[in-house]
N, C-alpha and C positions, 0 to 999 in steps of 0.2 A: 164759672165752670163749676157744674155740680159735683158731688162726691163720687157718683158711679162713674162718670168719665175718668176721674183721676185714678180710681182703681184700675180701670181698664188700661190706661196708659202705663201705670206702673207694672202691670203683669206683662205687657208686651216688651217693656224695657228689660224685665228679668228674663223673659224667654229668649231674647236675641242673643245675649251672652251664652246661655246654655247651648243654644244651637250651633253657635260658632265652635264651642268646645267639643260638642259631638262630631261636627264635621271634621274638625282637626284631629280628633281620636281616630275616626274612621279612616282618614288619609294615613295616619301613622301606622295603623294596623295593616292597611293594604300595602304600604311601603315596606313594612316588616315581612310580610308574607312574600312580597316580590323578591326581597333580598334573599330570604331563606330558600325560595325556589331557584333563584339564580345560583346560589352557592351549591345547591344539590346538583343542578345541571352542571356546573363547572367541575364538581367532584366526580360525577359519573363519567364526564368527558375525559378527565385526568386519568381515572382508572382505565377507562377503555384505551386510552392513548398509551398507558404504561403497558398494558397487555399486548397491544399491537407492537409496541417497541421491543418488548422482550421477545416476541414471536420473530420479528425481523432480525433481531440479534442472533437468535438461534439458527434461523435460516441462512444468514450470512456466514456464520462460523461453519455450518454443515456444507455449504457451497464450497468454502475454501478448503476444508478438510478433503472432500471428495476430489476436488481439482488437483490438490497435492498428491493424493494416493494414485490417481489416474497417471499423472505425470511421472511419478516414481516408478510405477510399473513400466512405463515406457522407458525410462532410463535404465532400468534393470535389464530389461530385454536387449538394450544397445550397449550394455557393459558399462554404463556411466555410474558406477556404484557410489562414488563420492557425492555426486549431486543427489542421487536417490536417497542416500543416508541423511543428507541435509534437509531434504524435504520431510522425510519421516520423522526426524528429531522435532521438526516444527509441529507435526501432527501430534506427536506423543505429548509434547508440552501442553497443547491446547486441548487435546482430547486423550487423556491418560488411559482410558479403558478401551481405545480402539483397537480391536483385534486385527484388523487388516494390516494396520501399521506394524504391529508386533510380528505378525506372520512375514511381512516383506522384509523386515529387519533381519529376521532368522535366515531368510533366503539369501540376502546379501552376505551374511557370515558364512553360510554354507558355500556359495560360490567363490568366495575369497579364500577360504581355508582349505578346500578340497579341490585337488587338480583333477582334470579329467581322467576317466577309467583308462588304465594301461592293460592291455591284453597281451599276455606272454604265453603262447601256447594255449592251454586249457585253463590257466590260472588267471584270475582277475585280481588286480592289485590297485588299491586306492591309497595314495600317499598324501599327507597332509603337507602344506606348503610351509616350509620352516622360515622363521623370521630371520632375515638377513642381518648379520651383526655389522654395524657401520665400521668402515675402515678408517685409519687415521688420515685426517685431512691434510693433503699435501699443500704446501705453500706455493704460490705463484712465483715464477721465475722473475726476479726484479731485473729491470733493464731489458737489454737485448737477449733474445733467446739463442742459445748456441746450438742445441740440438733439438730440431723440431719434432722429431719421433719421440723422443723422451718426454718433451714438454706436452705432447698430445696425450701421451699415456697418463701424465699426471692429471691433466684436465678431465680425462675419462674417469678417473678415480673421484674427482670433485663432483662429477655428474652422478656417479653412482651413489655418492653420499648424500645427494640431493641438497648440496650447498649451492643453490640456483644463483644467487647474487655473486658469489665468487667465480662460479662457472662463466657467467655472462662476462664479467671483467676479463677473465683469462682468455676466453675465446675471441672477444673483440681484439685484445692486443695480439693474440696469435694470428688472426687474419690480417691484421695490419702489417705484420712483419712478413708473413708467409701467405700472400692472397691466393696463390695457386697451389699450395701444398695440402693434399687431401680435403680440397675444398667442399666436396659433397659430404664428407664426414663431419667437418666443422659446421657446416650449414645445418646438418641434421641436429647436432648437438645443441647449437645455439637456438634452433627452433623449439626443441624440447625445453630448454632452459627459459626461454621467454614465456612460454605458455605456463609452465609450472610456477614460475615466479609471479606471473600475472594473476593466477588463481589463488596464490597464497596471500597477496595484499589486497586484492580487489574488494574483499569483504571487510577489510579494516579501514583505516583512516586515509590510506594512500590510494583511493579509487582512481585518480587521474593518472598515477603512475602505472597502475594495473592495465588501464587502457592503453598507455603507451607502450608497455610490453606487448600487448595483444597485436597493436599496429605493426610493431617490428616483426612479430612471428608471421604476420600476414604477408610481409614481403618475401618470406621464405616458403610459404606454402599456405594451404587452405587450413582455416582453424577447425579444430574438432568441434563437435556440437556443443560439448560443455563450455568451451571457451566462448563460443558464439552466444550461448545463453547468457553467460555473465557478462559479455561485452554489451549486449542489449540492455540488460538490467542496469549496469553501470551507466550507460548514456541516459537512461530514463531518470536515474537518481540525480545525475549532474544536471539534467535539464530541469528537474523539479527544485534542486537546491538553488539553482540560477535565479529562480523566480520566487524562492521562499522569502516571504517578507516584503516582496516588491508587487506580485500580482498573485494573490492567493488562488485565484481560479485556475490560472495556467499551472501553478504548482500542484494543485489538486488533481488536474488532468493527468499529469505525468506520474504522480504517486498513486493515482487510482489504478492505472495500467500495471504498475510495478506490484502493488499490493495484491492484485488479482493473480498474477503469474508467479511471484516470488515474494510471499509475505514475510520470509525469513531474512530477505536482503536489506540490510541497512535499517531495520526497524521501519520499513516502508509504510505499513498500515498505520502506525502511530503518526508518521509524518503526514499521511493523507488525512487523518482525523483532525490534527492540528490545523492543517490548511483549511478544512471544511468549516471548522469552528470560527477561524479568524474571518473567512469570508462571510459567515453568518453574521458575525459581530459588526462587520461593515454595514450590511443591510440593516441591521437592528439599530445601529447608530443613526442611520439616515431615516428610521421609523418606517422602513420598507419590510414590514413583519412577515408577509407571506414568502418572499424569497429567503429570508432569514430562517424560517421554519423549515424549508426544503433542505438547506445546508446543514442545520442542526440535526434534522431527522437522519440524514445520511451519515453524519458524524457519529450520532448515537447507535448506529447499527453496528459499529465496531467497539462497543462498550461505552457506557456513560457513568460518569460520577454525579454527585448532587448538583454541582455547578452547571454541568451540561443540561441536566434534567430541568433545572430551574429556568435556564435560557430557552430550551425547548418549549416547556410549559407556558411561559410568557409569549413567545412567538406564536404558539398555536392559539392561545386564548385571543390575543389582540388581532390576529390575522382573521379569526372566525367573527370578530366583532365588526370588522371592517365592511363597509357596504360596497360590494362590487360594481363597478361602473359597466352598465351594459354596453356592448359594442354591436352595432347594427350595421349591415352593409349599406353603402350609399346607393340609393335608388333614384329613379326619375332624373337620370343624367342624360344630356343630350350629347350625341356623337358630334365629331367634328365633320362637318360637310363642306361642300363646295371648295375643296382645297384644290390648288392648282400645283403642278410641278414646278419647282424652281430650277431653272437652268442657268449654268454658268454663262456669263457673257463670253 
C-alpha cells in the first residue's frame, strides 16, 4: 500500500469521530432547546391556570355573597331576623367592605329596636323596645304536681326566661300527669320550646338532637320557615357526614348543596372542599389524572393552599400530556332481520 493511500485512510478515520461528536453535540443542543421550550410552555400554562383559578375563586365568592344577600333580604321581609343576621355575619366575614350587608344589618337593628308607630290623636310617638330583665328561674315541682294551675304559671315563667330544656322537661311531665288540663296552652308552649331549643343546638355539636326536637314540634304544628331551613341543612349535613371518609363523591354532593344555600352552617364549604380533594386524591392514586384535575379544580375554587396548588398543577400537566383515545360511533352494522314472534306453547 502506497503512502498516499495510508494518509487518506488516516484522514477518514480522524473525520469519523469528529462527525460523531458533532452529531452528538447537535442532538444535545436540540434536546436542550426542547427542554427549555417545554419548560416555558409549562410555565405559561401554569400562570394562565393560576389566573383562571383566581378568577374562579373570585366568581365563586361573589356568587356566594350575592346569594346570601338575596336570601337575607327575603328573611328580613319575612321577619326572620335571626337567620338574616347569620347570613349577613357570614358575608361580612368574607367581604368586610360589603355595603349591602352593612345596610341590611342596620335595617335589622332598626326593626328590632323600634316598635311600630303609635298614633294618639295628632301626636306620633315612637318607643324603643326595652330589654326584658330575666326573672328568677323557678324550679320544677319534684314528684307529683299538687296544683296544676300554679305549676303551669311556673312553667310559663320558665318559657319567658327562654330556659327551653327545663321548659320541655316540665311540660312533658305536666302533660303526663294532666293530659287534659289546658292542653292547647301546654301544646303551644311545648311547640315553642321544641323549636327554640332545636334552633339553639342544631348549629352546634348536637345536630341530631336538634332534628329530633324539630320532629317533635312537627307533631304539634307546622314548622316555621326558619326551622324548615335549618332542618333541611341539618339533614344535608348528616347525609354528608354519613358518607364522609366512605364515599367522597356522595359526601361532596350533599355538602355542595349545603355550601350553596348555607355556607355558615357547620363549616359546610370546608367540608365540601376536603371531600373534593379526597376524591381527587383517589383518582390521582389510580393515575386517572383528568378526573383528578376536575375535582382539584372545584376544590381550589373555594380557596387553595400550596399543597392543593401542587396537586392541581400536577394533575393538569399530566392530563394535558395524556393522549386522548378517540371514540367513533360504530358504523356498518347490520340490523336484525327475519325475526319471528315467539309464542308461548
